[in-house]
C-alpha positions in Angstrom: 2.2 -29.0 -9.2 0.9 -26.4 -11.5 4.2 -24.2 -11.6 6.3 -22.4 -14.3 9.5 -20.6 -14.7 10.0 -18.2 -17.3 13.4 -16.4 -18.2 13.4 -13.5 -20.8 16.3 -11.5 -21.6 16.2 -8.8 -24.5 18.2 -5.6 -24.9 15.5 -3.8 -22.8 14.7 -6.2 -20.0 16.0 -9.3 -18.3 13.2 -10.9 -16.4 13.2 -14.0 -14.2 9.6 -14.9 -13.1 8.3 -18.0 -11.0 4.6 -19.0 -10.6 2.8 -21.3 -8.6 -1.0 -21.4 -9.4 -1.5 -23.5 -6.2 0.0 -21.2 -3.7 -0.9 -19.0 -0.8 -0.6 -15.7 -2.2 3.1 -15.2 -1.4 5.1 -12.9 -3.5 8.6 -11.4 -3.8 8.5 -8.8 -6.6 11.4 -6.5 -7.7 10.5 -4.9 -11.1 12.5 -1.6 -10.5 9.0 0.3 -10.5 7.6 0.5 -7.1 3.9 1.2 -8.1 4.1 -2.1 -10.5 5.6 -4.0 -7.6 2.8 -3.1 -5.6 0.2 -4.0 -8.3 1.7 -7.4 -8.6 1.8 -8.0 -4.9 -1.8 -7.3 -4.9 -2.6 -9.7 -7.8 -0.7 -12.4 -6.3 -2.3 -12.1 -2.9 -5.9 -11.8 -4.2 -5.2 -14.7 -6.7 -3.6 -16.8 -4.1 -0.6 -17.3 -6.5 2.9 -17.8 -5.4 4.7 -15.2 -7.5 8.5 -14.3 -7.6 9.5 -11.5 -10.1 12.9 -10.0 -10.8 13.3 -7.5 -13.5 16.2 -5.2 -14.6 15.1 -3.1 -17.2 15.5 0.3 -19.0 13.5 2.4 -16.6 16.0 5.3 -16.8 14.0 5.6 -20.2 10.4 4.8 -18.9 8.6 2.0 -17.6 6.9 0.8 -20.8 9.4 -2.1 -21.5 9.4 -3.3 -18.1 5.5 -3.3 -17.7 4.8 -4.9 -21.1 7.7 -7.6 -20.9 6.5 -8.4 -17.5 3.0 -9.0 -18.8 4.5 -11.2 -21.5 6.4 -13.3 -19.0 3.4 -13.4 -16.6 1.3 -14.6 -19.5 3.7 -17.2 -20.6 3.8 -18.4 -17.1 0.1 -18.8 -16.7 0.1 -20.8 -20.1 2.9 -23.1 -18.9 1.7 -23.8 -15.6 -1.8 -24.7 -16.8 -0.5 -27.3 -19.4 -3.2 -29.1 -21.2 -5.9 -27.3 -18.8 -7.6 -30.3 -17.9 -10.1 -30.0 -15.0 -9.9 -26.2 -14.7 -13.2 -24.1 -14.2 -12.2 -22.3 -17.3 -14.3 -19.2 -16.5 -14.1 -16.6 -13.9 -15.4 -13.2 -12.9 -15.3 -10.6 -10.2 -17.1 -7.6 -9.5 -14.8 -5.6 -7.1 -15.8 -2.5 -5.1 -13.1 -0.3 -3.8 -14.6 2.8 -2.2 -16.2 4.8 -5.0 -14.7 2.4 -7.7 -16.3 -0.6 -8.9 -14.2 -2.8 -11.4 -15.5 -5.9 -13.4 -13.1 -8.5 -14.6 -14.4 -11.7 -16.5 -11.9 -14.5 -18.1 -12.3 -17.4 -20.4 -9.3 -19.5 -20.5 -10.0 -19.9 -24.2 -6.6 -20.5 -25.8 -7.3 -17.2 -27.5 -5.7 -14.5 -26.3 -7.6 -11.0 -26.5 -8.2 -7.9 -24.1 -11.4 -6.1 -24.0 -10.4 -3.0 -21.9 -12.7 -0.3 -20.6 -11.0 1.6 -17.8 -11.0 5.3 -17.9 -8.2 6.4 -15.7 -8.4 10.4 -15.3 -4.7 11.1 -14.5 -1.7 10.3 -16.7 0.4 9.1 -13.8 0.1 7.6 -10.3 3.4 8.4 -8.7 5.9 8.1 -11.5 3.9 5.2 -13.3 2.2 6.1 -16.5 -1.4 4.9 -16.2 -1.7 4.0 -19.9 0.9 1.3 -19.2 -2.0 -0.7 -17.4 -3.6 -1.6 -20.6 -0.3 -2.5 -22.3 0.4 -4.8 -19.3 -3.0 -6.5 -19.6 -2.9 -6.8 -23.4 0.4 -8.6 -23.2 -0.8 -10.9 -20.4 -3.9 -11.8 -22.2 -2.3 -12.7 -25.5 0.4 -14.8 -23.9 -1.7 -16.5 -21.5 -4.0 -17.4 -24.2 -7.2 -16.0 -22.6 -9.9 -13.6 -23.0 -9.9 -10.8 -20.4 -12.7 -8.3 -20.2 -11.8 -5.6 -17.9 -14.5 -2.7 -17.2 -14.8 0.2 -14.8 -18.4 0.8 -13.7 -17.9 3.5 -11.3 -15.1 5.8 -9.8 -12.8 8.5 -10.6 -9.6 7.8 -8.3 -6.8 6.6 -10.6 -5.1 4.7 -7.9 -8.3 3.0 -7.0 -9.0 2.0 -10.5 -5.6 0.6 -11.2 -5.4 -1.2 -7.8 -8.9 -2.6 -8.3 -8.1 -3.9 -11.6 -5.1 -6.1 -10.5 -7.2 -7.1 -7.4 -10.1 -8.1 -9.6 -8.1 -10.1 -12.3 -6.3 -11.9 -9.5 -9.8 -13.1 -8.2 -11.2 -13.8 -11.5 -8.1 -16.1 -12.4 -8.1 -17.8 -9.2 -11.7 -19.0 -10.0 -10.8 -19.8 -13.6 -7.7 -21.8 -13.0 -9.3 -23.8 -10.0 -9.8 -27.4 -10.5 -13.5 -28.6 -10.9 -13.3 -32.1 -9.1 -16.4 -33.4 -11.2 -14.5 -32.7 -14.5 -10.8 -33.3 -13.1 -9.9 -35.3 -16.1 -11.6 -33.6 -18.9 -10.9 -30.5 -21.0 -13.7 -27.8 -20.5 -14.5 -27.7 -24.1 -16.6 -29.5 -26.7 -13.6 -29.4 -29.0 -11.4 -31.7 -26.9 -8.7 -28.8 -26.4 -8.5 -25.2 -25.4 
């Protein structure tokens, strides 16, 4: 089973996270931020990952620490669950339309954590969530998962659709990238012999 459990406690957040890469998209998410709960639920559903997240954070200040630290924990969980990465497809991409919005995500589980972010979100907030935190979340996630993530907005101006589309698109791209290629089940997908 490709599963992981991450526990992370700081002066700002107390997080427990469980991930099953080979799940069915079930999730129980309680971050203290309703919008982030919704985004992570979409991510799990579209990625077909089973995900449980509980976070108690300093949300009386804002959602920055909660959002970034959950990104860190989710990234670490992916890295842990993937282990030596034998047999994975490694690459995944999704072009996701959401009404007038079009989002592209592309992933390489390379061992090198980097984010290439090109979302232009027109509003500063969706509800009480600061939209700039989306980039912080994906940067922390990519770094700690050890993967290259390209995230681009090709069309659209609805902030909610852009953010929702990004979480759905990345979930679907990751589903492909972490899937097992039966023809190469016992091989690392790299000429280096490691990722």
